[in-house]
C-alpha positions in Angstrom: 0.0 0.0 0.0 1.4 3.4 -1.0 1.9 6.1 1.6 -0.5 9.0 1.2 0.7 12.5 0.3 1.3 14.8 3.3 -2.0 16.8 2.7 -4.0 13.5 2.6 -2.1 12.0 5.5 -3.0 15.1 7.6 -6.7 14.6 6.9 -6.6 10.8 7.6 -4.9 11.6 11.0 -7.7 13.9 11.9 -10.2 11.0 11.2 -8.1 8.6 13.3 -9.1 10.7 16.4 -12.7 9.8 15.9 -13.8 6.5 17.4 -16.9 6.4 15.2 -14.9 6.4 11.9 -13.3 3.0 11.2 -10.0 2.2 9.5 -11.8 1.0 6.3 -13.5 4.4 5.9 -10.3 6.3 6.7 -8.4 4.4 4.0 -11.0 4.8 1.3 -11.6 8.5 2.1 -7.8 8.9 2.0 -7.2 7.5 -1.4 -10.3 9.4 -2.8 -9.1 12.7 -1.3 -5.6 12.1 -2.6 -7.0 11.4 -6.1 -9.1 14.6 -5.9 -6.2 16.8 -4.8 -3.4 15.3 -6.8 -5.3 14.6 -10.1 -9.0 15.4 -10.5 -9.0 19.1 -9.3 -5.8 20.0 -11.3 -7.2 18.1 -14.4 -10.6 19.9 -14.3 -8.9 23.3 -13.8 -6.5 22.6 -16.7 -9.6 22.1 -19.0 -11.2 25.3 -18.0 -13.8 23.9 -15.6 -14.3 26.5 -12.8 -14.3 25.0 -9.3 -14.6 28.1 -7.2 -18.2 28.9 -6.6 -19.4 25.7 -8.4 -22.3 23.5 -7.3 -20.9 19.9 -7.5 -22.6 16.5 -7.2 -20.9 13.1 -7.1 -23.0 10.1 -8.0 -21.6 7.1 -6.2 -19.7 9.2 -3.8 -18.4 6.4 -1.5 -16.6 8.0 1.4 -16.6 11.4 -0.4 -12.9 12.1 -0.5 -13.0 13.6 -4.0 -15.9 15.9 -2.9 -13.9 17.0 0.1 -11.0 17.9 -2.2 -13.2 19.9 -4.6 -14.9 21.6 -1.6 -11.5 22.9 -0.6 -11.1 24.4 -4.1 -13.9 26.8 -3.2 -17.0 25.0 -4.4 -20.2 26.7 -3.2 -22.0 23.4 -2.7 -21.1 19.7 -2.7 -23.7 16.9 -2.7 -22.9 13.2 -2.5 -25.3 10.5 -3.7 -24.9 6.8 -3.1 -27.1 3.7 -3.0 -25.3 2.5 0.2 -26.6 3.9 3.5 -23.2 3.0 5.1 -21.4 5.2 2.6 -23.7 8.1 3.3 -23.4 7.8 7.0 -19.6 7.6 6.8 -19.5 10.7 4.5 -21.5 12.7 7.1 -19.2 11.7 9.9 -16.1 12.4 7.9 -17.2 15.8 6.7 -18.1 16.7 10.3 -14.7 15.6 11.5 -12.8 17.6 8.9 -15.1 20.7 9.2 -16.5 20.7 5.6 -20.1 21.3 4.7 -21.7 18.8 2.5 -25.1 17.3 1.7 -25.5 13.5 1.4 -28.4 11.3 0.4 -29.4 7.8 -0.6 -30.7 8.1 -4.2 -31.0 5.8 -7.2 -30.6 7.9 -10.3 -32.1 5.3 -12.6 -35.4 4.5 -10.7 -35.9 7.9 -8.9 -36.2 11.3 -10.7 -34.0 14.0 -9.1 -35.7 16.0 -6.4 -36.8 19.4 -7.7 -34.0 21.2 -5.8 -31.4 19.1 -7.8 -33.0 19.3 -11.2 -30.8 21.3 -13.7 -29.0 22.5 -10.6 -25.3 21.4 -10.7 -22.4 23.0 -12.6 -20.3 19.8 -12.3 -21.4 16.1 -11.9 -18.9 13.3 -11.2 -19.4 9.7 -12.2 -16.3 7.8 -11.2 -16.3 4.0 -11.6 -20.1 3.9 -11.6 -21.3 4.0 -15.2 -20.0 0.5 -16.0 -22.4 -0.8 -13.3 -25.5 0.8 -14.9 -27.5 -1.4 -17.3 -28.3 1.1 -20.1 -25.4 3.4 -20.6 -27.1 6.0 -22.8 -30.2 6.1 -20.7 -28.1 6.5 -17.6 -26.3 9.4 -19.1 -29.6 11.1 -19.9 -30.7 10.6 -16.2 -27.5 12.2 -15.1 -28.1 15.1 -17.4 -31.3 15.9 -15.5 -29.0 17.0 -12.6 -26.9 19.3 -14.8 -27.4 22.9 -15.6 -27.3 23.8 -19.3 -23.6 24.2 -20.1 -22.8 22.0 -17.0 -19.8 19.6 -16.9 -19.8 15.8 -16.5 -16.7 13.9 -15.6 -17.0 10.2 -16.2 -14.3 7.5 -15.4 -14.5 3.7 -15.9 -12.4 0.7 -16.6 -13.2 -0.7 -20.1 -14.7 -4.2 -19.8 -12.1 -6.0 -21.8 -9.2 -4.5 -20.0 -7.1 -6.8 -17.8 -9.4 -6.5 -14.7 -12.4 -4.9 -16.4 -14.7 -7.8 -15.2 -14.1 -6.6 -11.6 -12.9 -10.1 -10.8 -11.2 -8.7 -7.7 -14.6 -8.7 -6.1 -14.7 -12.5 -6.2 -11.9 -12.8 -3.6 -10.9 -16.3 -4.8 -8.0 -17.8 -6.7 -9.0 -16.7 -10.2 -9.7 -13.1 -9.0 -5.9 -12.5 -9.3 -5.8 -13.4 -13.0 -6.4 -10.8 -15.8 -8.7 -11.2 -18.7 -10.9 -14.0 -17.3 -13.8 -12.2 -19.0 -12.5 -13.5 -22.3 -13.4 -17.0 -21.3 -16.5 -18.6 -22.8 -19.6 -18.5 -20.6 -19.3 -22.0 -19.1 -15.7 -21.5 -18.1 -16.4 -18.0 -16.8 -19.1 -19.4 -14.5 -16.6 -21.9 -13.2 -14.2 -19.0 -12.5 -16.6 -17.5 -9.9 -17.9 -20.8 -8.6 -16.0 -20.4 -5.3 -16.5 -16.6 -4.8 -16.6 -15.3 -1.3 -20.1 -13.7 -1.5 -23.1 -14.3 -3.8 -23.7 -10.5 -4.1 -20.2 -10.2 -5.7 -21.1 -13.0 -8.2 -24.2 -11.1 -9.1 -22.2 -7.9 -9.7 -19.6 -9.6 -11.9 -22.4 -11.3 -13.8 -24.1 -8.0 -14.4 -20.9 -6.3 -15.6 -20.6 -9.2 -18.1 -24.1 -8.4 -19.4 -23.3 -4.7 -19.7 -19.8 -5.0 -21.1 -19.1 -1.3 -21.3 -16.4 -0.6 -23.8 -14.8 2.6 -25.0 -16.7 2.2 -28.3 -20.0 1.7 -26.5 -19.3 4.7 -24.3 -18.5 6.9 -27.3 -21.8 5.9 -29.0 -23.8 6.6 -25.8 -22.2 10.1 -25.5 -23.1 10.9 -29.1 -26.6 9.6 -28.8 -27.2 11.5 -25.5 -26.2 14.7 -27.3 -23.4 15.5 -24.9 -20.5 17.5 -26.1 -17.2 15.6 -25.8 -14.6 18.0 -24.5 -11.8 15.5 -23.7 -11.0 11.8 -23.7 -8.1 10.2 -21.8 -6.9 6.6 -21.8 -4.5 5.1 -19.3 -2.2 2.1 -19.2 -1.8 2.8 -15.4 -4.7 4.6 -13.7 -4.1 7.7 -11.7 -5.7 6.1 -8.7 -3.0 3.4 -8.7 -0.5 6.1 -7.5 -2.6 6.3 -4.3 -3.2 2.6 -4.0 0.1 1.1 -5.1 2.6 3.9 -5.6 2.6 3.5 -9.4 2.8 6.6 -11.5 0.0 7.2 -14.1 0.9 6.3 -17.6 -1.4 7.6 -20.4 -2.4 5.4 -23.4 -3.9 8.1 -25.7 -2.3 6.7 -28.8 -4.6 3.8 -28.4 -7.7 6.0 -29.0 -7.3 5.4 -32.7 -6.7 1.6 -32.6 -10.0 -0.3 -32.2 -9.7 -3.6 -30.3 -6.3 -2.9 -28.8 -7.6 0.1 -26.9 -10.2 -2.1 -25.3 -7.7 -4.7 -24.2 -4.8 -2.5 -23.0 -6.4 0.7 -21.5 -7.2 0.2 -17.8 -9.1 3.5 -17.6 -11.1 5.6 -19.9 -12.1 9.1 -18.7 -14.4 11.6 -20.4 -15.0 15.3 -19.8 -18.4 16.1 -21.2 -20.6 19.1 -21.4 -24.4 19.5 -21.5 -25.3 21.7 -24.5 -26.9 25.0 -23.8 
């Protein structure tokens, strides 16, 4: 496990003083916050996305480390949405501990329309490692657009399905979970691969990802069909988050953008900066 940067370590140490915030939440907040401060905030600013005074929503916020980093960039409002009540409760405790104001709520963007106060409300929406879990990519993007102001920004990140661990086999927590590209196996062998998984819920998640099979090409079509403006696309051999998790420096794979097939197999991350048309 990589050591957190000093700014992140300072925040994690503050959380360690709270008995109601466990080590799991401290760690995940830490790597999210580190990702936000070290990569996401600088990236967004480099692309002309104004953070100061912005209203920002993260869908699938987890422990809300990225939101905390963006709040410190001067955001006027940060809202975290997640399906997991534990994530929402942890986010509330964490923000209270570090003295940042935020709003958090359990909300399903697919089955629930946004509350009126959130409709066409946000300048920036984040969707990190979430879109690959949503059954209909284009429809999901359209639901997300309901939260965005005209001219609002959407930042989407996901691991392409056919990349080495794009099947999320790490969830299985068994012997085959350590092997890349098991999603290339035919269906009968793939089912054998998760036969001895630790939890049934993880088997269901891996099976759902196999049904969805979100690829770079599929994502590009969904963006075009949803009438979103593509501002920037980045591909990575080594994801920025790996610097926080494993100490590995990010390595871009943007030359693969123009090589169908190979880009799906070799790029571990695809990220998109999108804009809702006026």
